[in-house]
C-alpha positions, -999 to +999 in steps of 0.1 A: -298-310-823-322-337-824-354-341-843-373-327-815-353-293-813-337-302-781-303-308-771-283-320-743-252-300-738-224-315-711-213-288-689-181-286-668-184-306-636-188-290-602-177-307-572-192-300-536-182-316-505-210-339-490-219-355-459-239-386-462-261-406-440-282-438-440-318-424-433-345-446-420-383-438-415-397-471-403-434-458-404-434-453-441-405-469-458-391-506-460-355-498-463-333-468-453-321-444-481-288-429-487-292-388-483-264-365-493-262-329-478-240-304-495-233-266-491-230-247-525-197-231-518-189-226-555-198-187-550-224-191-577-261-202-576-267-237-590-296-230-615-327-252-614-330-278-641-327-316-647-297-334-629-284-370-631-276-387-601-247-412-598-237-435-568-204-453-570-202-445-606-234-458-617-263-437-628-292-442-603-318-415-617-326-381-628-346-356-612-355-318-615-329-300-591-342-267-576-324-234-573-294-237-549-284-202-540-248-194-532-240-205-496-272-225-494-275-260-480-291-287-502-303-324-494-305-351-520-315-386-521-294-413-537-317-443-535-325-472-511-300-490-492-315-525-496-294-540-468-309-519-443-345-532-440-368-514-417-387-530-389-421-519-373-440-541-347-471-533-329-463-553-296-497-546-282-513-571-307-488-599-298-498-601-261-520-629-261-554-623-245-544-588-235-540-571-268-545-536-274-558-521-240-586-496-246-613-486-225-639-459-229-612-432-221-578-450-221-557-465-248-523-482-242-499-493-270-465-508-273-446-503-306-410-515-316-393-500-347-358-502-360-332-513-386-321-548-395-287-548-412-283-576-436-249-566-449-215-578-439-203-547-421-217-525-393-236-493-403-245-462-386-284-452-395-303-420-385-337-432-375-366-405-376-401-412-360-431-391-353-443-397-319-477-386-304-480-354-286-510-336-269-523-301-277-554-303-255-555-300-217-580-329-216-558-354-233-533-371-210-503-386-226-474-405-210-446-415-238-418-438-229-390-443-255-360-466-249-333-459-259-339-420-256-337-402-288-305-382-293-326-353-309-363-341-302-384-319-323-360-324-355-362-294-380-387-279-357-413-305-363-429-313-329-428-349-318-404-359-347-374-376-328-340-388-341-318-418-329-283-426-343-281-462-343-251-484-347-263-515-363-238-545-364-238-569-394-264-591-392-282-576-363-313-554-357-314-522-336-346-515-321-363-486-303-394-495-278-421-471-275-449-472-251-478-448-250-509-443-227-535-421-236-563-409-213-593-385-223-626-375-209-653-404-211-677-381-232-652-376-259-638-398-286-603-405-297-591-423-326-553-430-328-534-455-346-496-457-344 
């Protein structure tokens, strides 16, 4: 016991089978992140408390782990994957004199987003993106995504789509999004992709 009256006690190791994925959210992040998903099949709850996280034998951080009930699934982050750089391009702004097409009641935008792999091996990346959707009858929305997402409304979140992208070494995989919004002239719409 140290002078502060606290002690760190080593406990027995608990090993769970995990599935890992490189997860990318290009609207908010600069790189993809390594995410591990595991089911607590130990038969006992894992009590909340501080846990140390290791990746490839190296300590990457410490965080407060919530209670994980027996049989429950848990998701944990294991840091950035610096070789998977995220790309987000507003192509509407790069169209010379056309620019972002807006009128009193229409807006058209073209967005490209994806992943650049700077490593020397191919990677599979799960890309998530929140696309616009309309909840009002007066708001017309046309949305085009190329390639089409593999999953829509991920985790019951409306408009959140997912792609599983195979990104070759030194290559960039992109998704192209085109959006056209129409609304009544006597109303105002503010949308920024």
